[in-house]
ChimeraX commands (.cxc) that place a marker at each C-alpha (Angstrom):
marker #1 position 61.65,-24.57,40.90 radius 0.5
marker #1 position 61.37,-21.16,40.35 radius 0.5
marker #1 position 61.45,-20.51,36.47 radius 0.5
marker #1 position 60.86,-17.21,36.74 radius 0.5
marker #1 position 57.48,-16.70,34.64 radius 0.5
marker #1 position 54.73,-16.36,36.89 radius 0.5
marker #1 position 52.25,-13.47,35.51 radius 0.5
marker #1 position 53.80,-14.34,31.84 radius 0.5
marker #1 position 50.95,-15.37,29.24 radius 0.5
marker #1 position 51.26,-18.74,26.93 radius 0.5
marker #1 position 49.46,-20.11,24.20 radius 0.5
marker #1 position 48.98,-24.25,24.70 radius 0.5
marker #1 position 47.76,-25.62,21.41 radius 0.5
marker #1 position 46.14,-29.41,21.41 radius 0.5
marker #1 position 46.43,-29.45,25.03 radius 0.5
marker #1 position 42.85,-31.73,26.23 radius 0.5
marker #1 position 45.26,-34.34,26.76 radius 0.5
marker #1 position 48.82,-36.18,26.19 radius 0.5
marker #1 position 52.03,-33.67,25.67 radius 0.5
marker #1 position 50.31,-30.61,25.47 radius 0.5
marker #1 position 47.80,-31.04,28.74 radius 0.5
marker #1 position 50.84,-31.61,30.36 radius 0.5
marker #1 position 52.59,-28.59,29.29 radius 0.5
marker #1 position 49.58,-26.58,30.36 radius 0.5
marker #1 position 49.31,-28.13,34.04 radius 0.5
marker #1 position 53.21,-27.44,34.03 radius 0.5
marker #1 position 52.98,-23.91,32.79 radius 0.5
marker #1 position 49.95,-23.25,35.38 radius 0.5
marker #1 position 51.95,-24.58,38.27 radius 0.5
marker #1 position 54.61,-22.07,37.54 radius 0.5
marker #1 position 52.02,-19.07,37.63 radius 0.5
marker #1 position 51.62,-18.56,33.50 radius 0.5
marker #1 position 48.25,-16.84,32.48 radius 0.5
marker #1 position 46.80,-19.91,30.11 radius 0.5
marker #1 position 45.28,-20.16,26.47 radius 0.5
marker #1 position 44.61,-23.45,25.88 radius 0.5
marker #1 position 43.10,-24.89,22.56 radius 0.5
marker #1 position 41.70,-28.33,21.27 radius 0.5
marker #1 position 38.52,-29.24,19.36 radius 0.5
marker #1 position 36.62,-31.03,21.79 radius 0.5
marker #1 position 35.28,-28.16,24.01 radius 0.5
marker #1 position 34.01,-30.36,26.62 radius 0.5
marker #1 position 37.26,-32.29,27.27 radius 0.5
marker #1 position 39.10,-28.67,27.26 radius 0.5
marker #1 position 36.94,-27.54,29.55 radius 0.5
marker #1 position 37.49,-30.30,31.89 radius 0.5
marker #1 position 41.10,-29.71,31.90 radius 0.5
marker #1 position 40.69,-25.88,32.26 radius 0.5
marker #1 position 38.48,-26.14,35.38 radius 0.5
marker #1 position 41.44,-28.70,36.85 radius 0.5
marker #1 position 44.25,-26.53,35.85 radius 0.5
marker #1 position 42.71,-23.67,37.89 radius 0.5
marker #1 position 41.96,-25.52,40.76 radius 0.5
marker #1 position 45.25,-26.87,41.42 radius 0.5
marker #1 position 47.09,-23.86,40.41 radius 0.5
marker #1 position 44.56,-20.69,40.61 radius 0.5
marker #1 position 45.79,-19.40,37.39 radius 0.5
marker #1 position 43.92,-17.84,34.35 radius 0.5
marker #1 position 42.79,-20.13,32.08 radius 0.5
marker #1 position 40.85,-19.12,28.80 radius 0.5
marker #1 position 39.39,-22.09,26.47 radius 0.5
marker #1 position 39.06,-21.43,22.67 radius 0.5
marker #1 position 37.24,-24.95,21.27 radius 0.5
marker #1 position 39.11,-24.90,17.48 radius 0.5
marker #1 position 40.99,-26.34,14.72 radius 0.5
marker #1 position 44.37,-24.59,15.19 radius 0.5
marker #1 position 44.90,-26.35,11.70 radius 0.5
marker #1 position 42.45,-23.89,10.52 radius 0.5
marker #1 position 42.81,-20.08,9.12 radius 0.5
marker #1 position 39.34,-19.53,11.45 radius 0.5
marker #1 position 41.15,-21.45,14.50 radius 0.5
marker #1 position 44.45,-19.53,14.57 radius 0.5
marker #1 position 42.62,-16.23,14.51 radius 0.5
marker #1 position 40.49,-17.03,17.67 radius 0.5
marker #1 position 43.50,-18.56,19.48 radius 0.5
marker #1 position 45.44,-14.94,18.93 radius 0.5
marker #1 position 42.39,-12.69,19.34 radius 0.5
marker #1 position 42.19,-14.57,23.12 radius 0.5
marker #1 position 45.70,-13.76,23.34 radius 0.5
marker #1 position 47.23,-11.11,21.21 radius 0.5
marker #1 position 50.47,-10.82,22.52 radius 0.5
marker #1 position 52.21,-14.28,24.40 radius 0.5
marker #1 position 55.50,-14.89,26.09 radius 0.5
marker #1 position 54.88,-18.75,25.47 radius 0.5
marker #1 position 53.75,-20.50,22.36 radius 0.5
marker #1 position 53.60,-24.06,22.61 radius 0.5
marker #1 position 53.14,-25.37,19.50 radius 0.5
marker #1 position 51.11,-28.97,19.16 radius 0.5
marker #1 position 49.06,-31.00,16.76 radius 0.5
marker #1 position 48.08,-34.64,16.32 radius 0.5
marker #1 position 50.07,-36.43,14.04 radius 0.5
marker #1 position 48.89,-37.54,10.48 radius 0.5
marker #1 position 48.64,-41.51,9.94 radius 0.5
marker #1 position 50.96,-44.08,9.24 radius 0.5
marker #1 position 50.67,-46.15,5.71 radius 0.5
marker #1 position 52.28,-46.51,2.52 radius 0.5
marker #1 position 53.72,-43.50,0.08 radius 0.5
marker #1 position 52.53,-45.55,-2.42 radius 0.5
marker #1 position 48.61,-44.50,-1.19 radius 0.5
marker #1 position 49.05,-40.75,-0.47 radius 0.5
marker #1 position 47.72,-38.29,-3.08 radius 0.5
marker #1 position 48.39,-34.41,-2.97 radius 0.5
marker #1 position 45.55,-34.00,-0.88 radius 0.5
marker #1 position 47.06,-36.07,2.03 radius 0.5
marker #1 position 50.38,-34.48,1.49 radius 0.5
marker #1 position 49.01,-31.18,1.53 radius 0.5
marker #1 position 47.39,-31.84,4.78 radius 0.5
marker #1 position 49.89,-33.53,6.87 radius 0.5
marker #1 position 52.29,-30.29,5.87 radius 0.5
marker #1 position 49.56,-27.82,6.51 radius 0.5
marker #1 position 48.79,-29.47,9.74 radius 0.5
marker #1 position 52.42,-29.88,11.23 radius 0.5
marker #1 position 54.50,-27.38,9.25 radius 0.5
marker #1 position 52.82,-24.38,8.26 radius 0.5
marker #1 position 50.40,-24.18,11.16 radius 0.5
marker #1 position 53.09,-23.75,13.47 radius 0.5
marker #1 position 55.04,-21.44,11.40 radius 0.5
marker #1 position 51.84,-19.23,10.60 radius 0.5
marker #1 position 51.73,-19.09,14.92 radius 0.5
marker #1 position 55.24,-18.29,15.43 radius 0.5
marker #1 position 54.84,-15.61,12.06 radius 0.5
marker #1 position 52.22,-13.52,14.22 radius 0.5
marker #1 position 53.60,-14.13,17.67 radius 0.5
marker #1 position 57.67,-13.52,17.16 radius 0.5
marker #1 position 58.20,-10.38,16.27 radius 0.5
marker #1 position 56.12,-8.93,19.29 radius 0.5
marker #1 position 58.49,-11.27,21.64 radius 0.5
marker #1 position 61.40,-9.92,20.15 radius 0.5
marker #1 position 60.24,-5.84,20.87 radius 0.5
marker #1 position 59.85,-7.19,24.53 radius 0.5
marker #1 position 62.53,-8.76,24.67 radius 0.5
marker #1 position 60.88,-12.35,26.01 radius 0.5
marker #1 position 59.59,-14.95,24.00 radius 0.5
marker #1 position 59.75,-18.66,24.25 radius 0.5
marker #1 position 58.35,-21.06,21.78 radius 0.5
marker #1 position 58.45,-24.71,21.90 radius 0.5
marker #1 position 57.66,-27.16,18.95 radius 0.5
marker #1 position 56.36,-30.11,20.11 radius 0.5
marker #1 position 56.87,-32.99,17.09 radius 0.5
marker #1 position 58.19,-35.83,17.02 radius 0.5
marker #1 position 61.26,-38.57,17.71 radius 0.5
marker #1 position 61.20,-39.24,13.64 radius 0.5
marker #1 position 62.84,-36.20,12.97 radius 0.5
marker #1 position 65.47,-37.53,14.43 radius 0.5
marker #1 position 65.47,-41.03,13.54 radius 0.5
marker #1 position 62.44,-41.24,10.96 radius 0.5
marker #1 position 60.32,-44.56,11.11 radius 0.5
marker #1 position 59.30,-45.95,7.58 radius 0.5
marker #1 position 55.59,-45.86,8.00 radius 0.5
marker #1 position 55.22,-42.09,9.11 radius 0.5
marker #1 position 56.39,-40.65,6.23 radius 0.5
marker #1 position 53.73,-38.05,6.55 radius 0.5
marker #1 position 55.25,-37.27,9.72 radius 0.5
marker #1 position 58.42,-37.38,8.65 radius 0.5
marker #1 position 58.55,-34.97,5.99 radius 0.5
marker #1 position 56.06,-32.27,7.48 radius 0.5
marker #1 position 57.51,-32.36,11.31 radius 0.5
marker #1 position 61.68,-32.66,9.72 radius 0.5
marker #1 position 60.56,-29.54,6.87 radius 0.5
marker #1 position 59.58,-27.25,10.69 radius 0.5
marker #1 position 62.62,-28.26,12.54 radius 0.5
marker #1 position 64.67,-27.17,9.97 radius 0.5
marker #1 position 62.75,-23.88,9.16 radius 0.5
marker #1 position 63.01,-22.53,12.75 radius 0.5
marker #1 position 66.41,-23.91,12.72 radius 0.5
marker #1 position 67.39,-20.99,10.76 radius 0.5
marker #1 position 64.75,-18.51,12.28 radius 0.5
marker #1 position 66.29,-19.19,16.12 radius 0.5
marker #1 position 69.77,-17.79,15.24 radius 0.5
marker #1 position 68.04,-14.50,14.70 radius 0.5
marker #1 position 65.21,-14.37,17.24 radius 0.5
marker #1 position 67.83,-15.75,19.83 radius 0.5
marker #1 position 69.38,-12.06,19.96 radius 0.5
marker #1 position 66.24,-10.92,21.55 radius 0.5
marker #1 position 65.89,-13.33,24.44 radius 0.5
marker #1 position 63.44,-15.05,21.99 radius 0.5
marker #1 position 64.69,-19.01,21.69 radius 0.5
marker #1 position 62.55,-21.54,19.70 radius 0.5
marker #1 position 63.28,-25.55,20.33 radius 0.5
marker #1 position 61.84,-28.50,18.76 radius 0.5
marker #1 position 62.22,-31.33,21.57 radius 0.5
marker #1 position 63.79,-34.75,20.00 radius 0.5
marker #1 position 62.86,-38.06,21.92 radius 0.5
marker #1 position 59.49,-37.79,23.77 radius 0.5
marker #1 position 57.77,-39.97,26.13 radius 0.5
marker #1 position 54.03,-40.11,25.18 radius 0.5
marker #1 position 51.37,-42.68,25.65 radius 0.5
marker #1 position 51.63,-43.03,21.30 radius 0.5
marker #1 position 55.41,-43.43,21.11 radius 0.5
marker #1 position 55.79,-46.53,23.69 radius 0.5
marker #1 position 52.51,-48.12,21.31 radius 0.5
marker #1 position 54.33,-47.35,18.33 radius 0.5
marker #1 position 57.21,-48.52,19.43 radius 0.5
marker #1 position 56.32,-51.66,21.14 radius 0.5
marker #1 position 59.54,-53.02,22.93 radius 0.5
marker #1 position 59.46,-54.29,26.10 radius 0.5
marker #1 position 61.12,-52.65,28.70 radius 0.5
marker #1 position 61.67,-55.33,31.39 radius 0.5
marker #1 position 60.27,-58.86,31.54 radius 0.5
marker #1 position 61.80,-61.65,29.27 radius 0.5
marker #1 position 64.71,-62.96,28.16 radius 0.5
marker #1 position 67.71,-60.77,26.66 radius 0.5
marker #1 position 67.02,-62.32,22.87 radius 0.5
marker #1 position 63.64,-61.78,23.16 radius 0.5
marker #1 position 63.99,-58.30,23.55 radius 0.5
marker #1 position 66.78,-58.05,21.21 radius 0.5
marker #1 position 64.80,-60.05,18.53 radius 0.5
marker #1 position 61.69,-57.61,19.41 radius 0.5
marker #1 position 64.26,-54.36,19.01 radius 0.5
marker #1 position 66.10,-55.69,15.94 radius 0.5
marker #1 position 63.41,-54.93,13.36 radius 0.5
marker #1 position 62.61,-51.41,13.99 radius 0.5
marker #1 position 66.11,-50.67,13.75 radius 0.5
marker #1 position 67.42,-49.25,10.19 radius 0.5
marker #1 position 70.94,-50.61,9.89 radius 0.5
marker #1 position 73.11,-52.08,12.35 radius 0.5
marker #1 position 75.52,-49.90,14.70 radius 0.5
marker #1 position 79.27,-49.67,14.49 radius 0.5
marker #1 position 79.71,-49.75,18.00 radius 0.5
marker #1 position 83.92,-49.81,17.70 radius 0.5
marker #1 position 85.14,-46.25,17.34 radius 0.5
marker #1 position 88.49,-48.60,15.50 radius 0.5
marker #1 position 86.24,-50.12,13.18 radius 0.5
marker #1 position 84.92,-46.89,12.12 radius 0.5
marker #1 position 88.18,-45.38,11.81 radius 0.5
marker #1 position 88.78,-48.14,9.26 radius 0.5
marker #1 position 85.88,-47.40,7.11 radius 0.5
marker #1 position 86.82,-43.69,7.10 radius 0.5
marker #1 position 90.05,-43.75,5.91 radius 0.5
marker #1 position 89.46,-40.39,4.53 radius 0.5
marker #1 position 89.63,-38.91,8.00 radius 0.5
marker #1 position 92.90,-39.71,8.09 radius 0.5
marker #1 position 93.89,-36.08,6.08 radius 0.5
marker #1 position 92.28,-34.30,8.94 radius 0.5
marker #1 position 94.88,-35.49,11.55 radius 0.5
marker #1 position 97.99,-36.09,9.84 radius 0.5
marker #1 position 100.19,-36.99,13.26 radius 0.5
marker #1 position 97.75,-39.56,13.89 radius 0.5
marker #1 position 98.10,-41.09,10.07 radius 0.5
marker #1 position 101.33,-43.82,10.95 radius 0.5
marker #1 position 99.76,-44.72,14.17 radius 0.5
marker #1 position 96.46,-45.44,12.53 radius 0.5
marker #1 position 97.48,-47.20,9.41 radius 0.5
marker #1 position 99.90,-49.63,11.32 radius 0.5
marker #1 position 97.16,-50.50,13.90 radius 0.5
marker #1 position 94.71,-51.10,10.82 radius 0.5
marker #1 position 97.80,-53.06,9.47 radius 0.5
marker #1 position 98.03,-55.03,12.71 radius 0.5
marker #1 position 94.13,-55.60,13.04 radius 0.5
marker #1 position 93.91,-56.81,9.77 radius 0.5
marker #1 position 96.59,-59.07,10.04 radius 0.5
marker #1 position 94.99,-61.17,13.42 radius 0.5
marker #1 position 91.64,-61.32,10.98 radius 0.5
marker #1 position 93.38,-62.85,8.58 radius 0.5
marker #1 position 95.15,-64.98,10.93 radius 0.5
marker #1 position 91.88,-65.94,12.46 radius 0.5
marker #1 position 90.57,-67.38,9.24 radius 0.5
marker #1 position 93.64,-69.47,8.05 radius 0.5
marker #1 position 93.39,-73.00,8.51 radius 0.5
marker #1 position 96.85,-72.69,9.38 radius 0.5
marker #1 position 96.17,-70.73,12.22 radius 0.5
marker #1 position 93.43,-71.92,13.86 radius 0.5
marker #1 position 94.56,-70.89,17.65 radius 0.5
marker #1 position 96.90,-68.05,17.08 radius 0.5
marker #1 position 98.48,-66.27,19.95 radius 0.5
marker #1 position 96.67,-63.13,20.46 radius 0.5
marker #1 position 98.56,-59.71,19.99 radius 0.5
marker #1 position 99.65,-57.76,22.17 radius 0.5
marker #1 position 97.75,-55.03,23.78 radius 0.5
marker #1 position 99.08,-51.78,23.84 radius 0.5
marker #1 position 98.20,-49.33,26.89 radius 0.5
marker #1 position 97.90,-45.58,27.11 radius 0.5
marker #1 position 100.50,-43.72,26.26 radius 0.5
marker #1 position 102.38,-46.25,24.05 radius 0.5
marker #1 position 103.08,-46.20,20.78 radius 0.5
marker #1 position 102.86,-48.66,17.97 radius 0.5
marker #1 position 106.18,-50.14,16.17 radius 0.5
marker link #1:1,2 radius 0.2
marker link #1:2,3 radius 0.2
marker link #1:3,4 radius 0.2
marker link #1:4,5 radius 0.2
marker link #1:5,6 radius 0.2
marker link #1:6,7 radius 0.2
marker link #1:7,8 radius 0.2
marker link #1:8,9 radius 0.2
marker link #1:9,10 radius 0.2
marker link #1:10,11 radius 0.2
marker link #1:11,12 radius 0.2
marker link #1:12,13 radius 0.2
marker link #1:13,14 radius 0.2
marker link #1:14,15 radius 0.2
marker link #1:15,16 radius 0.2
marker link #1:16,17 radius 0.2
marker link #1:17,18 radius 0.2
marker link #1:18,19 radius 0.2
marker link #1:19,20 radius 0.2
marker link #1:20,21 radius 0.2
marker link #1:21,22 radius 0.2
marker link #1:22,23 radius 0.2
marker link #1:23,24 radius 0.2
marker link #1:24,25 radius 0.2
marker link #1:25,26 radius 0.2
marker link #1:26,27 radius 0.2
marker link #1:27,28 radius 0.2
marker link #1:28,29 radius 0.2
marker link #1:29,30 radius 0.2
marker link #1:30,31 radius 0.2
marker link #1:31,32 radius 0.2
marker link #1:32,33 radius 0.2
marker link #1:33,34 radius 0.2
marker link #1:34,35 radius 0.2
marker link #1:35,36 radius 0.2
marker link #1:36,37 radius 0.2
marker link #1:37,38 radius 0.2
marker link #1:38,39 radius 0.2
marker link #1:39,40 radius 0.2
marker link #1:40,41 radius 0.2
marker link #1:41,42 radius 0.2
marker link #1:42,43 radius 0.2
marker link #1:43,44 radius 0.2
marker link #1:44,45 radius 0.2
marker link #1:45,46 radius 0.2
marker link #1:46,47 radius 0.2
marker link #1:47,48 radius 0.2
marker link #1:48,49 radius 0.2
marker link #1:49,50 radius 0.2
marker link #1:50,51 radius 0.2
marker link #1:51,52 radius 0.2
marker link #1:52,53 radius 0.2
marker link #1:53,54 radius 0.2
marker link #1:54,55 radius 0.2
marker link #1:55,56 radius 0.2
marker link #1:56,57 radius 0.2
marker link #1:57,58 radius 0.2
marker link #1:58,59 radius 0.2
marker link #1:59,60 radius 0.2
marker link #1:60,61 radius 0.2
marker link #1:61,62 radius 0.2
marker link #1:62,63 radius 0.2
marker link #1:63,64 radius 0.2
marker link #1:64,65 radius 0.2
marker link #1:65,66 radius 0.2
marker link #1:66,67 radius 0.2
marker link #1:67,68 radius 0.2
marker link #1:68,69 radius 0.2
marker link #1:69,70 radius 0.2
marker link #1:70,71 radius 0.2
marker link #1:71,72 radius 0.2
marker link #1:72,73 radius 0.2
marker link #1:73,74 radius 0.2
marker link #1:74,75 radius 0.2
marker link #1:75,76 radius 0.2
marker link #1:76,77 radius 0.2
marker link #1:77,78 radius 0.2
marker link #1:78,79 radius 0.2
marker link #1:79,80 radius 0.2
marker link #1:80,81 radius 0.2
marker link #1:81,82 radius 0.2
marker link #1:82,83 radius 0.2
marker link #1:83,84 radius 0.2
marker link #1:84,85 radius 0.2
marker link #1:85,86 radius 0.2
marker link #1:86,87 radius 0.2
marker link #1:87,88 radius 0.2
marker link #1:88,89 radius 0.2
marker link #1:89,90 radius 0.2
marker link #1:90,91 radius 0.2
marker link #1:91,92 radius 0.2
marker link #1:92,93 radius 0.2
marker link #1:93,94 radius 0.2
marker link #1:94,95 radius 0.2
marker link #1:95,96 radius 0.2
marker link #1:96,97 radius 0.2
marker link #1:97,98 radius 0.2
marker link #1:98,99 radius 0.2
marker link #1:99,100 radius 0.2
marker link #1:100,101 radius 0.2
marker link #1:101,102 radius 0.2
marker link #1:102,103 radius 0.2
marker link #1:103,104 radius 0.2
marker link #1:104,105 radius 0.2
marker link #1:105,106 radius 0.2
marker link #1:106,107 radius 0.2
marker link #1:107,108 radius 0.2
marker link #1:108,109 radius 0.2
marker link #1:109,110 radius 0.2
marker link #1:110,111 radius 0.2
marker link #1:111,112 radius 0.2
marker link #1:112,113 radius 0.2
marker link #1:113,114 radius 0.2
marker link #1:114,115 radius 0.2
marker link #1:115,116 radius 0.2
marker link #1:116,117 radius 0.2
marker link #1:117,118 radius 0.2
marker link #1:118,119 radius 0.2
marker link #1:119,120 radius 0.2
marker link #1:120,121 radius 0.2
marker link #1:121,122 radius 0.2
marker link #1:122,123 radius 0.2
marker link #1:123,124 radius 0.2
marker link #1:124,125 radius 0.2
marker link #1:125,126 radius 0.2
marker link #1:126,127 radius 0.2
marker link #1:127,128 radius 0.2
marker link #1:128,129 radius 0.2
marker link #1:129,130 radius 0.2
marker link #1:130,131 radius 0.2
marker link #1:131,132 radius 0.2
marker link #1:132,133 radius 0.2
marker link #1:133,134 radius 0.2
marker link #1:134,135 radius 0.2
marker link #1:135,136 radius 0.2
marker link #1:136,137 radius 0.2
marker link #1:137,138 radius 0.2
marker link #1:138,139 radius 0.2
marker link #1:139,140 radius 0.2
marker link #1:140,141 radius 0.2
marker link #1:141,142 radius 0.2
marker link #1:142,143 radius 0.2
marker link #1:143,144 radius 0.2
marker link #1:144,145 radius 0.2
marker link #1:145,146 radius 0.2
marker link #1:146,147 radius 0.2
marker link #1:147,148 radius 0.2
marker link #1:148,149 radius 0.2
marker link #1:149,150 radius 0.2
marker link #1:150,151 radius 0.2
marker link #1:151,152 radius 0.2
marker link #1:152,153 radius 0.2
marker link #1:153,154 radius 0.2
marker link #1:154,155 radius 0.2
marker link #1:155,156 radius 0.2
marker link #1:156,157 radius 0.2
marker link #1:157,158 radius 0.2
marker link #1:158,159 radius 0.2
marker link #1:159,160 radius 0.2
marker link #1:160,161 radius 0.2
marker link #1:161,162 radius 0.2
marker link #1:162,163 radius 0.2
marker link #1:163,164 radius 0.2
marker link #1:164,165 radius 0.2
marker link #1:165,166 radius 0.2
marker link #1:166,167 radius 0.2
marker link #1:167,168 radius 0.2
marker link #1:168,169 radius 0.2
marker link #1:169,170 radius 0.2
marker link #1:170,171 radius 0.2
marker link #1:171,172 radius 0.2
marker link #1:172,173 radius 0.2
marker link #1:173,174 radius 0.2
marker link #1:174,175 radius 0.2
marker link #1:175,176 radius 0.2
marker link #1:176,177 radius 0.2
marker link #1:177,178 radius 0.2
marker link #1:178,179 radius 0.2
marker link #1:179,180 radius 0.2
marker link #1:180,181 radius 0.2
marker link #1:181,182 radius 0.2
marker link #1:182,183 radius 0.2
marker link #1:183,184 radius 0.2
marker link #1:184,185 radius 0.2
marker link #1:185,186 radius 0.2
marker link #1:186,187 radius 0.2
marker link #1:187,188 radius 0.2
marker link #1:188,189 radius 0.2
marker link #1:189,190 radius 0.2
marker link #1:190,191 radius 0.2
marker link #1:191,192 radius 0.2
marker link #1:192,193 radius 0.2
marker link #1:193,194 radius 0.2
marker link #1:194,195 radius 0.2
marker link #1:195,196 radius 0.2
marker link #1:196,197 radius 0.2
marker link #1:197,198 radius 0.2
marker link #1:198,199 radius 0.2
marker link #1:199,200 radius 0.2
marker link #1:200,201 radius 0.2
marker link #1:201,202 radius 0.2
marker link #1:202,203 radius 0.2
marker link #1:203,204 radius 0.2
marker link #1:204,205 radius 0.2
marker link #1:205,206 radius 0.2
marker link #1:206,207 radius 0.2
marker link #1:207,208 radius 0.2
marker link #1:208,209 radius 0.2
marker link #1:209,210 radius 0.2
marker link #1:210,211 radius 0.2
marker link #1:211,212 radius 0.2
marker link #1:212,213 radius 0.2
marker link #1:213,214 radius 0.2
marker link #1:214,215 radius 0.2
marker link #1:215,216 radius 0.2
marker link #1:216,217 radius 0.2
marker link #1:217,218 radius 0.2
marker link #1:218,219 radius 0.2
marker link #1:219,220 radius 0.2
marker link #1:220,221 radius 0.2
marker link #1:221,222 radius 0.2
marker link #1:222,223 radius 0.2
marker link #1:223,224 radius 0.2
marker link #1:224,225 radius 0.2
marker link #1:225,226 radius 0.2
marker link #1:226,227 radius 0.2
marker link #1:227,228 radius 0.2
marker link #1:228,229 radius 0.2
marker link #1:229,230 radius 0.2
marker link #1:230,231 radius 0.2
marker link #1:231,232 radius 0.2
marker link #1:232,233 radius 0.2
marker link #1:233,234 radius 0.2
marker link #1:234,235 radius 0.2
marker link #1:235,236 radius 0.2
marker link #1:236,237 radius 0.2
marker link #1:237,238 radius 0.2
marker link #1:238,239 radius 0.2
marker link #1:239,240 radius 0.2
marker link #1:240,241 radius 0.2
marker link #1:241,242 radius 0.2
marker link #1:242,243 radius 0.2
marker link #1:243,244 radius 0.2
marker link #1:244,245 radius 0.2
marker link #1:245,246 radius 0.2
marker link #1:246,247 radius 0.2
marker link #1:247,248 radius 0.2
marker link #1:248,249 radius 0.2
marker link #1:249,250 radius 0.2
marker link #1:250,251 radius 0.2
marker link #1:251,252 radius 0.2
marker link #1:252,253 radius 0.2
marker link #1:253,254 radius 0.2
marker link #1:254,255 radius 0.2
marker link #1:255,256 radius 0.2
marker link #1:256,257 radius 0.2
marker link #1:257,258 radius 0.2
marker link #1:258,259 radius 0.2
marker link #1:259,260 radius 0.2
marker link #1:260,261 radius 0.2
marker link #1:261,262 radius 0.2
marker link #1:262,263 radius 0.2
marker link #1:263,264 radius 0.2
marker link #1:264,265 radius 0.2
marker link #1:265,266 radius 0.2
marker link #1:266,267 radius 0.2
marker link #1:267,268 radius 0.2
marker link #1:268,269 radius 0.2
marker link #1:269,270 radius 0.2
marker link #1:270,271 radius 0.2
marker link #1:271,272 radius 0.2
marker link #1:272,273 radius 0.2
marker link #1:273,274 radius 0.2
marker link #1:274,275 radius 0.2
marker link #1:275,276 radius 0.2
marker link #1:276,277 radius 0.2
view
């Protein structure tokens, strides 16, 4: 597929492995000139050579810590006017929040929230002036479904997602989009979740998944409507029907509990378009 971005320039942070490297390889295959960054110079140079060989594009290597002012300055010096910015950084370690002091919190926020914001700040105005820009922030599924042991990541990356959600509403008018993808499949995510996708019995898979669920799901829309009676006023024309349906369901539930009706006859099931009397 031709994405129409051949000849554009991109900065890809933390691109020596994982999702960052995958983004760099995909952009290179689309004909984008790259500035790739990571702390490990040897590994980064090997990635750059592989992309040059496969895609025949210009790849500039900047070995630096993107979470430091000096690292960001070096990357922006190599590509002062990028068309595409891929923000990426290693996540903070898991643990118990009772053991994290202020310095640990500030380090996590600096690397996973403030560093992307600083890079956006340095590049977004130029993108808007040129009428094109694509910014992607690689974060974590914990932004949408927080994980108890990843409090540092939950806080810092959710803060970034909230910030760019407001900013992107302004930049999109100039053809500059800012996106924070949700769940991404990576080796780190699969190892942490440790939920087998195949093999084993259904009961075994359910018992493995259950501890990671913060609360049971409400699978029935009817039960949801029963638990949220305050929603009735939004659709006043449906209020009477919902009350009658709730009454019938509760009656059936109580009949199952009654010793006089151990085998109650089922209530008639109404078809589509029929009304409850």
